[in-house]
C-alpha positions in Angstrom: -87.4 39.4 7.7 -87.5 38.6 11.4 -84.9 39.2 13.9 -85.2 36.2 15.7 -82.8 33.4 13.9 -84.9 30.0 13.2 -85.0 27.4 15.8 -83.2 24.2 14.9 -85.5 21.4 15.6 -82.4 18.8 15.7 -80.7 20.5 19.2 -83.8 21.4 20.6 -85.6 18.2 20.5 -81.3 17.4 21.6 -81.5 20.4 24.1 -85.1 19.1 25.8 -83.9 15.4 25.6 -80.5 16.4 27.5 -82.6 18.6 30.2 -84.6 15.3 30.5 -82.6 12.6 30.7 -81.0 14.8 33.8 -83.9 15.3 35.7 -85.2 12.0 36.2 -81.4 10.6 36.6 -81.5 13.7 39.7 -84.3 12.2 41.1 -82.4 8.4 41.2 -80.1 9.5 42.8 -82.1 11.2 45.4 -84.4 8.7 46.1 -81.0 6.6 47.1 -79.6 9.4 48.5 -83.2 10.0 50.8 -82.2 6.1 51.6 -79.4 6.4 52.8 -79.8 9.0 55.2 -81.5 7.1 58.4 -78.6 4.7 58.6 -76.0 7.1 57.9 -78.3 8.7 61.0 -78.1 5.7 63.0 -74.4 4.7 62.5 -73.4 8.1 63.7 -75.6 7.4 67.0 -73.6 4.0 67.2 -70.0 5.8 66.7 -71.2 8.9 69.5 -72.1 6.3 72.2 -69.1 4.0 71.1 -66.8 7.3 71.6 -68.0 7.1 75.6 -67.2 3.4 76.0 -63.7 4.2 74.4 -62.9 6.8 77.1 -63.7 4.8 79.7 -61.2 2.1 78.3 -59.2 4.8 77.1 -59.3 5.6 82.0 -59.3 2.2 82.9 -56.7 0.8 81.0 -57.6 -3.1 81.5 -55.1 -5.6 80.5 -55.2 -9.0 79.8 -53.4 -10.0 82.8 -54.7 -6.9 85.8 -58.6 -8.4 84.4 -57.1 -11.8 86.2 -55.8 -10.3 89.0 -59.4 -9.3 90.2 -61.8 -10.6 88.0 -65.4 -9.6 89.9 -63.5 -6.0 89.2 -63.2 -5.9 85.6 -67.1 -7.4 84.8 -68.9 -5.8 82.5 -65.8 -3.5 81.6 -64.8 -1.5 78.5 -61.4 -2.6 77.1 -59.3 -1.6 73.9 -57.8 -4.2 72.9 -55.7 -5.8 69.1 -57.6 -9.0 68.7 -56.3 -10.9 66.6 -59.4 -13.5 65.5 -58.5 -16.8 64.3 -62.1 -18.7 64.3 -65.7 -17.5 64.8 -65.6 -17.6 67.9 -61.9 -17.4 68.9 -59.4 -13.9 69.7 -55.8 -14.2 70.7 -54.7 -10.8 71.8 -51.6 -8.6 70.6 -50.6 -10.8 67.9 -48.5 -12.9 70.2 -50.4 -16.5 70.3 -50.6 -16.8 73.9 -53.4 -15.1 75.5 -56.6 -16.1 74.1 -59.6 -14.3 74.3 -63.2 -15.7 72.7 -65.8 -14.0 71.1 -69.2 -14.0 73.3 -71.2 -12.3 70.2 -68.9 -13.1 67.1 -71.0 -12.4 64.2 -71.4 -8.3 65.5 -67.3 -8.9 64.1 -65.7 -8.9 60.7 -65.2 -12.4 58.9 -62.9 -14.7 59.7 -60.2 -14.5 56.7 -58.7 -17.9 58.1 -55.4 -16.5 56.9 -53.0 -16.4 59.9 -50.8 -13.4 58.7 -53.6 -11.6 59.3 -52.9 -8.8 62.5 -54.7 -7.6 64.5 -57.2 -4.8 64.7 -58.0 -2.6 67.9 -61.6 -3.5 68.4 -63.7 -2.6 71.9 -65.3 -4.9 73.6 -66.4 -5.6 77.1 -65.5 -8.0 79.8 -68.3 -10.9 80.1 -66.8 -13.6 81.5 -64.0 -15.3 82.8 -63.2 -19.7 82.5 -60.7 -21.6 84.1 -60.3 -25.4 83.3 -58.3 -28.3 84.5 -57.1 -31.2 83.4 -54.5 -33.7 84.0 -53.2 -30.9 86.1 -52.5 -27.8 83.1 -54.6 -24.9 84.2 -56.3 -23.1 80.8 -58.0 -19.5 81.6 -60.7 -18.4 79.0 -61.2 -14.4 78.6 -64.4 -14.1 77.8 -65.3 -10.9 76.2 -68.4 -9.3 73.9 -67.7 -7.6 70.6 -68.7 -3.6 71.0 -67.9 -2.0 68.4 -64.5 -0.9 65.8 -63.2 2.2 66.5 
């Protein structure tokens, strides 16, 4: 008589299949995570670069009216504004519907939902230009910005 019990082949087979299944699953999960690492590092580097611009924007505290008062000093400077996007190329500042902002690179932003009830979103932009038009005595000023990031 043997001091060891006789192994149950069904349990051994189930244990072997279980270990093999877990190994295969861990292999595919590691491949998936390996693909995510470069994109995560890229995202983190982008956020670190945006952090410097956000700090400068807070220090400058540019407003729509201050830019219109001195446009040359504001060109290329960053600003963090709450923008309500109404179409691919335009947004309104601070949800009031009176201060129009034209987006120079709309493909980089979130897509518009088409809802007029959507609120504004804090957006990091750089000032890229001012367009003033006058038709029949009515003057319209449009500020042009380039999208950078969402802080």
